[in-house]
C-alpha positions as CSV (number, residue, x, y, z in Angstrom):
1,M,-90.6,-82.2,-26.3
2,S,-89.9,-82.5,-22.6
3,A,-90.2,-85.6,-20.5
4,A,-93.3,-84.2,-18.9
5,T,-95.3,-85.0,-22.0
6,A,-96.3,-88.6,-23.0
7,N,-95.1,-89.7,-26.4
8,R,-96.3,-92.2,-28.9
9,N,-93.8,-95.0,-29.7
10,G,-93.2,-96.7,-33.0
11,N,-96.0,-99.1,-32.4
12,G,-98.6,-96.4,-31.7
13,A,-98.7,-97.0,-28.0
14,F,-98.0,-94.2,-25.4
15,T,-94.8,-94.4,-23.3
16,P,-95.3,-93.0,-19.8
17,P,-93.4,-89.8,-19.2
18,C,-92.1,-91.3,-15.9
19,V,-89.6,-93.3,-17.9
20,G,-86.3,-91.4,-18.0
21,L,-84.5,-94.1,-20.0
22,R,-85.4,-97.5,-21.3
23,L,-83.3,-100.0,-23.2
24,H,-84.9,-103.1,-24.6
25,G,-83.1,-105.8,-26.5
26,L,-80.3,-103.5,-27.5
27,R,-77.7,-105.1,-29.8
28,K,-74.7,-103.8,-31.6
29,S,-71.9,-105.7,-33.4
30,F,-68.7,-104.6,-35.0
31,G,-67.8,-107.3,-37.5
32,A,-67.7,-110.6,-35.7
33,V,-67.6,-108.9,-32.3
34,R,-70.9,-108.5,-30.6
35,A,-70.3,-105.5,-28.3
36,V,-73.9,-105.2,-26.9
37,D,-75.9,-108.4,-26.8
38,G,-79.6,-107.8,-25.8
39,A,-79.1,-105.2,-23.1
40,D,-82.2,-104.2,-21.0
41,L,-82.4,-101.4,-18.5
42,E,-85.0,-99.0,-17.2
43,L,-84.5,-95.8,-15.2
44,R,-87.2,-93.5,-13.8
45,A,-87.3,-89.9,-14.9
46,G,-84.9,-87.9,-12.6
47,G,-83.1,-91.0,-11.5
48,T,-79.4,-91.6,-11.5
49,C,-77.7,-94.8,-12.7
50,S,-74.1,-96.1,-12.8
51,V,-73.2,-98.5,-15.5
52,L,-70.3,-100.7,-14.3
53,G,-68.5,-103.6,-15.8
54,P,-65.1,-105.0,-16.8
55,S,-63.2,-103.8,-19.8
56,G,-64.9,-104.9,-23.0
57,C,-68.3,-105.6,-21.4
58,G,-70.1,-103.1,-23.8
59,K,-70.7,-100.2,-21.4
60,T,-69.1,-97.5,-23.6
61,T,-70.8,-98.8,-26.7
62,T,-74.1,-98.7,-24.9
63,L,-73.6,-95.1,-24.0
64,R,-72.8,-94.2,-27.6
65,L,-75.9,-96.0,-28.7
66,I,-78.0,-94.0,-26.3
67,A,-76.4,-90.8,-27.4
68,G,-77.1,-91.5,-31.1
69,L,-73.4,-91.7,-31.9
70,E,-73.9,-95.3,-33.1
71,R,-76.9,-96.9,-34.7
72,P,-78.1,-100.2,-33.0
73,D,-78.5,-103.4,-35.0
74,A,-81.6,-104.2,-33.0
75,G,-83.6,-103.1,-30.0
76,E,-85.3,-100.0,-28.7
77,I,-84.1,-96.9,-26.8
78,V,-86.6,-94.5,-25.0
79,V,-85.3,-91.2,-23.6
80,G,-87.6,-88.9,-21.6
81,G,-90.7,-91.0,-22.7
82,R,-89.8,-90.6,-26.4
83,V,-88.6,-93.4,-28.6
84,V,-85.4,-92.3,-30.2
85,S,-84.3,-95.6,-31.7
86,S,-86.2,-98.6,-32.8
87,A,-86.6,-100.9,-35.8
88,D,-88.2,-98.1,-37.8
89,R,-87.0,-95.0,-36.1
90,F,-83.7,-93.3,-35.5
91,V,-83.5,-89.8,-34.1
92,P,-80.2,-88.0,-34.8
93,A,-77.9,-87.3,-31.8
94,E,-78.5,-83.5,-31.9
95,Q,-82.3,-84.0,-31.7
96,R,-82.3,-86.4,-28.7
97,R,-82.2,-83.8,-25.9
98,I,-79.2,-85.5,-24.4
99,G,-76.3,-83.7,-22.7
100,M,-72.9,-85.3,-22.5
101,V,-69.9,-85.0,-20.1
102,F,-66.8,-86.5,-21.6
103,Q,-63.8,-88.1,-19.9
104,D,-61.5,-85.3,-21.0
105,Y,-64.3,-82.6,-20.6
106,A,-63.9,-81.6,-24.3
107,L,-63.9,-77.8,-23.5
108,F,-63.1,-75.3,-26.2
109,P,-59.8,-73.5,-25.2
110,H,-60.5,-70.5,-27.3
111,L,-63.8,-69.8,-25.5
112,D,-64.3,-68.4,-22.0
113,V,-66.5,-70.2,-19.5
114,A,-69.7,-68.5,-20.7
115,G,-68.8,-69.4,-24.3
116,N,-68.4,-73.0,-23.4
117,V,-71.6,-73.3,-21.4
118,G,-73.6,-71.4,-24.0
119,Y,-72.2,-73.6,-26.9
120,G,-75.3,-75.8,-26.9
121,L,-77.8,-73.0,-26.7
122,G,-77.6,-71.9,-30.4
123,R,-76.1,-68.8,-32.1
124,K,-77.6,-66.4,-29.6
125,P,-77.3,-68.1,-26.2
126,D,-79.5,-66.9,-23.4
127,G,-77.2,-65.2,-20.9
128,G,-79.6,-65.8,-18.1
129,R,-79.7,-69.5,-18.7
130,I,-75.8,-69.5,-18.8
131,R,-75.8,-67.8,-15.4
132,E,-78.4,-70.3,-14.0
133,A,-76.3,-73.2,-15.2
134,L,-73.1,-71.8,-13.6
135,E,-74.9,-71.1,-10.4
136,L,-76.2,-74.7,-10.3
137,V,-72.6,-76.0,-10.5
138,G,-71.2,-73.4,-8.0
139,L,-69.3,-71.2,-10.5
140,T,-71.3,-68.0,-10.2
141,G,-69.3,-65.0,-11.5
142,S,-66.9,-67.1,-13.6
143,E,-68.4,-66.3,-17.0
144,K,-65.4,-64.4,-18.4
145,R,-62.6,-66.7,-17.1
146,P,-60.5,-68.6,-19.7
147,V,-61.0,-72.3,-19.2
148,H,-57.2,-73.0,-19.2
149,E,-57.0,-71.0,-15.9
150,L,-59.4,-73.3,-14.2
151,S,-58.5,-76.3,-12.0
152,G,-59.5,-79.8,-13.1
153,G,-62.5,-79.8,-10.8
154,Q,-63.7,-76.4,-12.1
155,Q,-63.3,-77.6,-15.7
156,Q,-65.5,-80.5,-15.0
157,R,-68.1,-78.3,-13.5
158,V,-68.0,-76.1,-16.7
159,A,-68.5,-79.3,-18.7
160,L,-71.5,-80.3,-16.6
161,A,-73.0,-76.8,-16.8
162,R,-72.7,-77.0,-20.6
163,A,-74.5,-80.3,-20.5
164,L,-77.3,-79.0,-18.3
165,A,-77.8,-75.6,-19.9
166,P,-80.1,-76.8,-22.7
167,T,-82.3,-78.5,-20.1
168,P,-81.8,-82.1,-21.5
169,D,-84.0,-85.1,-20.8
170,L,-80.9,-87.1,-20.1
171,V,-77.3,-86.5,-19.2
172,L,-74.6,-89.1,-20.0
173,L,-71.3,-89.0,-18.1
174,D,-68.4,-91.1,-19.5
175,E,-65.8,-91.8,-16.8
176,P,-66.2,-88.2,-15.6
177,F,-63.8,-88.5,-12.6
178,S,-61.0,-90.6,-14.0
179,N,-58.6,-87.6,-14.7
180,L,-58.8,-86.3,-11.2
181,D,-56.6,-87.1,-8.2
182,A,-58.0,-89.3,-5.5
183,S,-58.9,-86.6,-2.9
184,L,-60.6,-84.3,-5.5
185,R,-62.3,-87.3,-7.1
186,D,-64.1,-88.3,-4.0
187,R,-65.3,-84.8,-3.2
188,L,-66.4,-83.9,-6.7
189,R,-68.3,-87.0,-7.4
190,Q,-70.5,-86.3,-4.4
191,E,-71.0,-82.7,-5.5
192,V,-71.8,-83.7,-9.1
193,S,-74.3,-86.3,-7.8
194,Q,-76.0,-83.6,-5.7
195,I,-76.0,-81.1,-8.6
196,L,-77.8,-83.7,-10.8
197,R,-80.4,-84.4,-8.1
198,T,-81.0,-80.7,-7.7
199,A,-81.4,-80.2,-11.4
200,G,-83.9,-83.1,-11.5
201,V,-82.4,-84.6,-14.6
202,T,-82.0,-88.2,-15.5
203,A,-78.3,-89.2,-15.5
204,L,-76.3,-92.2,-16.6
205,F,-72.7,-92.6,-15.4
206,V,-70.3,-95.0,-17.1
207,T,-67.5,-96.1,-14.8
208,H,-65.1,-98.9,-14.1
209,D,-64.7,-98.0,-10.4
210,Q,-67.0,-100.1,-8.2
211,E,-66.8,-97.8,-5.2
212,E,-67.7,-94.8,-7.3
213,A,-70.6,-96.6,-9.0
214,M,-72.2,-97.5,-5.7
215,S,-71.7,-94.2,-4.0
216,I,-73.0,-91.7,-6.7
217,A,-76.1,-93.3,-8.1
218,E,-79.4,-94.7,-6.8
219,T,-79.3,-97.6,-9.4
220,V,-76.3,-99.7,-10.4
221,A,-76.3,-101.7,-13.6
222,V,-73.5,-104.2,-14.0
223,M,-72.7,-105.3,-17.5
224,R,-71.0,-108.5,-18.6
225,D,-70.5,-109.8,-22.2
226,G,-72.8,-107.1,-23.7
227,R,-75.7,-107.7,-21.3
228,V,-76.9,-106.2,-18.0
229,E,-76.1,-109.0,-15.6
230,Q,-77.9,-107.3,-12.7
231,A,-79.5,-103.9,-11.9
232,G,-80.8,-102.6,-8.7
233,T,-80.0,-100.3,-5.8
234,P,-76.3,-100.3,-4.6
235,E,-77.4,-102.3,-1.6
236,E,-79.2,-104.9,-3.7
237,V,-76.4,-105.6,-6.1
238,Y,-73.7,-105.7,-3.4
239,L,-75.5,-107.6,-0.7
240,R,-77.8,-109.8,-2.9
241,P,-75.7,-110.6,-5.9
242,A,-77.5,-112.7,-8.6
243,S,-74.4,-114.8,-9.3
244,R,-71.0,-115.7,-7.8
245,W,-69.4,-113.7,-10.6
246,M,-71.5,-110.6,-9.5
247,A,-70.4,-111.1,-5.9
248,E,-66.7,-111.4,-6.8
249,F,-66.8,-108.4,-9.2
250,L,-68.3,-106.0,-6.7
251,G,-65.9,-106.6,-3.9
252,D,-64.3,-109.1,-1.5
253,I,-66.4,-112.2,-0.9
254,E,-66.0,-115.4,1.1
255,V,-67.5,-118.5,-0.4
256,L,-68.3,-121.4,2.0
257,P,-69.6,-124.8,0.9
258,G,-73.0,-125.6,2.3
259,D,-76.0,-127.9,2.1
260,A,-79.6,-126.6,1.7
261,A,-82.8,-128.4,2.7
262,D,-86.3,-127.2,3.7
263,G,-85.5,-123.6,3.1
264,R,-82.3,-123.5,5.2
265,A,-78.7,-123.7,4.3
266,S,-76.0,-125.0,6.7
267,C,-72.3,-124.1,6.5
268,E,-69.4,-124.0,8.8
269,L,-70.5,-120.5,10.1
270,G,-74.0,-121.6,11.0
271,S,-77.5,-121.8,9.4
272,L,-79.3,-119.2,7.3
273,P,-82.3,-118.9,5.0
274,A,-81.8,-120.6,1.6
275,G,-85.0,-119.6,-0.2
276,D,-85.7,-122.2,-3.0
277,V,-82.1,-123.5,-3.1
278,S,-81.8,-127.2,-2.3
279,G,-78.8,-129.5,-2.2
280,D,-75.2,-128.5,-2.5
281,C,-74.8,-124.8,-2.4
282,D,-72.4,-121.9,-2.0
283,V,-72.9,-119.5,0.9
284,L,-71.6,-116.0,-0.2
285,V,-70.6,-113.8,2.7
286,R,-68.9,-110.3,2.6
287,P,-66.1,-110.0,5.1
288,E,-68.1,-107.3,7.0
289,S,-70.8,-109.9,7.6
290,V,-68.4,-112.3,9.4
291,A,-68.5,-111.5,13.1
292,I,-65.8,-112.6,15.5
293,G,-65.4,-112.7,19.3
294,V,-64.1,-114.7,22.2
295,S,-67.6,-116.2,22.4
296,G,-70.5,-116.3,20.1
297,P,-73.8,-118.1,19.4
298,S,-74.1,-121.8,19.8
299,S,-73.7,-122.2,16.0
300,A,-70.5,-120.2,15.8
301,A,-67.4,-121.8,14.4
302,H,-64.0,-122.1,16.2
303,A,-61.2,-120.3,14.4
304,K,-57.7,-119.1,14.8
305,V,-56.5,-115.6,13.7
306,V,-53.7,-116.1,11.1
307,S,-53.3,-112.5,9.8
308,R,-54.4,-108.9,10.4
309,R,-54.2,-105.8,8.4
310,F,-55.0,-102.5,10.3
311,F,-56.5,-99.5,8.4
312,G,-57.3,-97.2,11.3
313,H,-61.1,-97.1,10.9
314,D,-61.2,-100.9,10.5
315,Q,-59.2,-104.1,10.4
316,L,-59.2,-107.1,8.1
317,V,-58.7,-110.3,10.1
318,G,-57.7,-113.6,8.5
319,L,-59.3,-116.6,10.2
320,R,-58.5,-120.3,9.7
321,L,-61.6,-122.4,10.4
322,E,-61.4,-125.9,11.8
323,S,-62.0,-127.3,8.3
324,G,-58.8,-125.6,7.2
325,Q,-60.6,-122.9,5.1
326,V,-59.3,-119.4,5.6
327,I,-61.8,-116.5,5.5
328,C,-61.7,-112.8,6.3
329,S,-63.6,-110.7,8.8
330,R,-63.8,-106.9,8.5
331,R,-64.3,-105.3,11.9
332,L,-63.8,-101.9,13.5
333,G,-60.3,-101.0,14.4
334,F,-60.8,-102.2,18.0
335,P,-60.5,-104.5,19.8
336,A,-57.2,-105.5,18.2
337,W,-56.9,-109.1,17.1
338,H,-53.6,-110.8,16.6
339,P,-52.3,-113.9,14.9
340,G,-52.6,-116.8,17.2
341,D,-55.7,-115.6,18.9
342,R,-58.5,-118.3,19.3
343,V,-61.9,-116.9,18.5
344,Q,-65.4,-117.8,17.4
345,A,-66.8,-116.7,14.1
346,W,-70.4,-116.5,12.8
347,I,-72.5,-114.8,10.2
348,E,-73.9,-111.5,11.4
349,G,-75.4,-109.6,8.4
350,P,-76.5,-110.2,4.8
351,A,-75.4,-113.4,3.1
352,E,-76.5,-115.1,-0.1
353,V,-77.1,-118.8,-0.9
354,L,-76.6,-119.9,-4.5
355,P,-76.8,-123.3,-6.1
356,R,-73.3,-124.9,-6.5
357,T,-72.4,-124.3,-10.1
358,N,-68.9,-125.9,-10.4
359,G,-69.7,-129.5,-10.4
360,G,-69.9,-129.9,-6.6
361,S,-66.2,-129.0,-5.9
362,P,-65.5,-126.8,-3.0
363,P,-64.9,-123.0,-3.4
364,G,-61.5,-121.8,-4.6
365,R,-59.0,-119.8,-2.6
366,S,-60.6,-116.9,-0.7
367,V,-59.4,-113.3,-0.3
368,A,-58.1,-114.3,3.1
369,E,-56.2,-117.3,1.8
370,Q,-54.5,-115.1,-0.7
371,Q,-53.7,-112.6,2.0
372,V,-52.2,-115.3,4.2
373,A,-50.2,-116.7,1.2
374,V,-48.7,-113.3,0.5
375,A,-47.7,-113.0,4.1
376,H,-46.0,-116.4,3.9
377,D,-47.9,-117.5,7.0
378,D,-47.2,-121.2,7.4
379,D,-49.0,-121.5,10.7
380,V,-51.4,-124.5,10.9
381,A,-54.4,-124.4,13.1
């Protein structure tokens, strides 16, 4: 049954076909270890989602539960509008209409390209469907080629074509780019993302690479300790983290002590909206949201440049504020800033205000402070 048809769930209610994937209260333990602990996630039909998290957070187990390779202890899984796992229902893996792309591709070396792509189409695979799948992944005319003669990128395309050939409701990709070199990885992940959008299939990537997760999918779900810590668009999870842990996990972050009252928070870099936060707070700012110049707004802080790393397209400038705290500003590669320069710094971009959660103590050493320490910069502002 396709995702275009509504399905009756285990409780007799209908699940809308617009749901590509839904996890509710998913749990799985291995002995005393709880690998998945109440995971919740919903993805629209045709949507793409990256599942990201540190080692041991439960992302691979979650993928195996969705695929039907493990049976959950509790919770519900809906794929293509159809309940495939619940308290009283468990659909076998081969009946879930799910395609999989494995980390090592799992191609059959004794079969040619067509044989591999047609493997999931039954004993008499449709040659026309094989050609359509190969055309979709840009391998038209490769049907007779032995898979061992293909490059790593071409082998991955064959694996993707094999997953798409049976027209699944969901495609699961487990660290699909980890075996590729850096230049090929960047190009191929954009191509694979475009292929999946063209195919209109719901897709779930599992990855440990933050940059990859945010660049290939429209939804990013970050897991921690068996739960989905936060899910949203890449912009939402990166720029509006729900916790300090989220902010630090997804990239460089500067944390400034602040005080919030009447919907505004004040910190050394100025004032900004605080929402419902009141009292001692942490102001979380990405380095790219820290502006610097020879002059700035009236609320700008005075600072001294203590370090600089130049990357061509941009530069990472370490600043020591008058309080002694060191923070980073990521700016374009020009104008060039140099240690010793006196500048002003202020917030110019998204920032998040969160209640202080560490007993009122000031934030720990920032990325910039670590950078300065490594550089053995003993200069004092």
